[in-house]
C-alpha positions as CSV (number, residue, x, y, z in Angstrom):
1,M,-33.7,19.6,-5.5
2,R,-35.1,19.9,-9.0
3,N,-37.5,22.6,-7.8
4,R,-34.6,24.6,-6.4
5,L,-32.8,24.2,-9.7
6,K,-35.8,25.4,-11.6
7,K,-36.1,28.4,-9.3
8,I,-32.5,29.5,-10.0
9,G,-33.0,28.9,-13.7
10,V,-30.9,25.7,-14.4
11,P,-32.7,23.6,-17.0
12,K,-32.9,19.9,-16.4
13,N,-31.2,19.1,-19.7
14,T,-28.1,21.1,-18.7
15,L,-27.8,19.2,-15.4
16,T,-28.2,15.9,-17.1
17,K,-25.6,16.8,-19.7
18,A,-23.2,18.0,-17.0
19,K,-23.5,14.7,-15.2
20,Y,-23.0,12.8,-18.5
21,I,-19.8,14.8,-19.2
22,A,-18.4,14.4,-15.7
23,I,-19.0,10.7,-15.6
24,N,-17.4,10.2,-19.1
25,A,-14.5,12.4,-18.2
26,F,-13.9,10.4,-15.0
27,L,-14.0,7.1,-16.9
28,I,-11.8,8.3,-19.8
29,F,-9.2,9.7,-17.4
30,H,-9.0,6.4,-15.4
31,I,-9.0,4.1,-18.4
32,L,-6.2,6.1,-20.0
33,A,-4.2,6.6,-16.8
34,I,-4.4,2.9,-15.9
35,A,-3.4,1.9,-19.4
36,C,-0.4,4.2,-19.3
37,W,0.6,3.0,-15.9
38,C,0.4,-0.7,-16.8
39,L,2.0,-0.5,-20.3
40,P,5.5,-2.0,-20.3
41,I,6.6,0.4,-23.0
42,D,9.5,2.8,-22.2
43,S,8.6,6.0,-24.1
44,P,8.8,9.6,-23.0
45,F,5.0,10.0,-23.3
46,I,4.3,7.0,-21.1
47,T,6.9,8.2,-18.6
48,L,5.3,11.7,-18.5
49,C,1.9,10.1,-18.0
50,K,3.2,8.0,-15.1
51,D,4.8,10.9,-13.5
52,R,1.6,13.0,-13.7
53,V,-0.7,10.3,-12.2
54,R,1.8,8.8,-9.7
55,P,0.6,11.0,-6.7
56,Y,-3.0,10.2,-7.4
57,F,-2.4,6.5,-7.9
58,L,-0.3,6.1,-4.8
59,W,-3.0,8.0,-2.7
60,S,-5.9,6.0,-4.1
61,G,-4.1,2.6,-4.1
62,L,-4.5,2.2,-7.9
63,F,-0.8,1.7,-8.5
64,Q,0.4,-1.6,-9.6
65,S,3.9,-3.0,-9.9
66,W,4.2,-5.8,-12.4
67,D,7.4,-7.2,-11.0
68,M,5.9,-10.6,-10.5
69,F,5.2,-11.0,-14.2
70,S,8.2,-9.1,-15.6
71,P,11.0,-10.7,-17.4
72,I,12.9,-10.8,-14.1
73,P,10.4,-11.7,-11.4
74,K,11.0,-10.9,-7.8
75,A,13.7,-13.1,-6.4
76,A,12.7,-13.0,-2.7
77,N,9.8,-13.6,-0.4
78,T,9.5,-10.6,1.9
79,Y,7.2,-9.3,4.7
80,V,7.3,-6.6,7.4
81,E,6.6,-7.2,11.0
82,A,6.9,-5.1,14.1
83,T,8.2,-5.8,17.6
84,I,6.3,-3.8,20.2
85,V,8.0,-3.2,23.5
86,Y,5.6,-2.1,26.2
87,K,6.1,0.2,29.2
88,D,6.4,-2.7,31.5
89,G,9.2,-4.3,29.4
90,S,7.1,-7.0,27.8
91,R,7.2,-7.6,24.1
92,T,4.9,-8.8,21.3
93,T,5.2,-9.3,17.6
94,W,2.7,-7.9,15.1
95,T,2.8,-8.8,11.4
96,F,1.0,-7.1,8.4
97,P,-1.5,-9.5,7.0
98,R,0.4,-12.0,4.7
99,M,-1.6,-13.2,1.7
100,E,-0.3,-16.7,1.9
101,Q,-1.8,-17.1,5.4
102,L,-5.3,-15.7,4.5
103,S,-8.4,-17.3,3.0
104,L,-9.5,-16.1,-0.4
105,T,-12.1,-13.8,1.0
106,E,-9.7,-12.3,3.5
107,R,-7.1,-11.7,0.7
108,Y,-9.7,-9.8,-1.3
109,F,-10.2,-7.3,1.6
110,K,-6.6,-7.1,2.8
111,E,-4.7,-6.9,-0.5
112,R,-3.8,-3.3,0.1
113,Y,-1.8,-4.4,3.1
114,R,0.4,-6.5,0.8
115,K,1.0,-3.5,-1.5
116,Y,1.7,-1.3,1.5
117,A,4.1,-3.7,3.2
118,E,5.8,-4.4,-0.1
119,N,6.5,-0.7,-0.7
120,L,7.2,0.4,2.9
121,P,10.9,-0.7,2.9
122,R,11.7,1.3,-0.2
123,D,14.0,4.2,0.4
124,E,11.7,6.7,-1.3
125,N,9.0,5.8,1.2
126,D,11.0,6.5,4.4
127,A,8.6,9.2,5.4
128,L,5.9,6.5,5.9
129,L,7.8,4.6,8.5
130,P,6.9,6.9,11.5
131,D,3.2,6.8,10.6
132,A,3.3,3.0,10.2
133,A,4.9,2.7,13.7
134,R,2.3,5.0,15.3
135,Y,-0.5,3.0,13.6
136,I,0.9,-0.3,15.0
137,A,1.4,1.2,18.4
138,R,-2.3,2.4,18.5
139,L,-3.5,-1.1,17.4
140,N,-1.5,-2.9,20.1
141,S,-1.9,-0.5,23.1
142,T,-4.4,-0.2,25.8
143,P,-4.5,2.5,28.5
144,S,-3.2,0.0,31.1
145,H,-0.6,-1.6,28.7
146,P,0.8,1.2,26.5
147,A,3.5,0.6,23.8
148,R,6.8,2.3,24.5
149,T,8.8,1.3,21.4
150,V,7.9,-0.1,17.9
151,M,10.6,-1.6,15.7
152,L,9.7,-2.3,12.1
153,I,11.6,-5.3,10.7
154,Q,11.8,-6.4,7.1
155,K,12.2,-10.2,6.7
156,W,13.2,-11.9,3.5
157,S,14.2,-15.2,2.0
158,F,15.8,-15.4,-1.4
159,I,14.2,-17.7,-4.1
160,V,17.1,-19.6,-5.6
161,P,16.6,-21.9,-8.6
162,R,18.3,-25.3,-8.7
163,A,19.9,-26.8,-11.8
164,D,16.8,-29.0,-12.3
165,G,14.4,-26.0,-12.3
166,A,13.1,-26.5,-8.8
167,Y,13.6,-23.8,-6.1
168,I,15.5,-24.2,-2.8
169,P,14.1,-22.3,0.2
170,E,16.8,-20.1,1.6
171,P,17.0,-19.2,5.3
172,W,15.2,-16.0,6.4
173,S,17.2,-12.9,6.9
174,Q,16.0,-9.7,8.7
175,H,16.8,-6.0,8.8
176,I,15.5,-3.4,11.2
177,L,13.8,-0.7,9.1
178,Y,12.9,1.7,11.8
179,G,12.8,2.1,15.5
180,Y,10.2,4.5,17.0
181,G,9.8,5.8,20.5
182,V,6.1,6.0,21.1
183,K,4.8,9.3,22.6
184,P,1.6,9.4,24.7
185,E,-0.1,11.6,22.1
186,D,0.6,8.9,19.5
187,L,-1.8,6.5,21.3
188,Q,-4.9,8.8,21.0
C-alpha cells in the first residue's frame, strides 16, 4: 500500500497526519456529543446538540436515558413479551432478555435488548413494532411450524412506596402493543 501511495505522490507524513486528524476528530466529536447527551442541564445549546446527535445515537445504541437516577426515578417494572400463534393454532410466549434473569456476563452482552424493549412501547417508536414482530416470528418459526400471528405485549407492575419507606409489589398489568399477521416472506 505504501508503494502505491508513493507512486501517486502521497507523502507518508500527509497520510499519518490525516489519520491523526481523523482519529482526533472522531474522539472529540464523541466525547462532546456524549457529554451534551448526558448533561442534565436544560439550555438551548444542549437541546440543539441533543437534537443533532439523536439520530446517530439511536442508530448506534449510544443513547442513554437517566430516568433511573433522575429526581423522579421510574415508578414501574416493565418488560415486553410476544405471544406467537402458529399456523396449526398452537401458541408460545417469547420474552426479550430480562436483565434481572441473566448472569452478569449475559447482561453485558444483552444490555441493548433492555434499552430496545424499554423504548419499544413509546408512541414515537410505533414504526419499530412491525420489525420487532417480524424478527420474533423469524426466531420462533421453522418451515414445518411457521408463525401466523405475533402479538407484542407490554407488562408492568408499579413500584409503590409504603409509609415506612419499603416498597409493595403491585400486581402485573398488561397491554397489547401490536398484533401482526405474519406473511410468508417475513420468515425468509
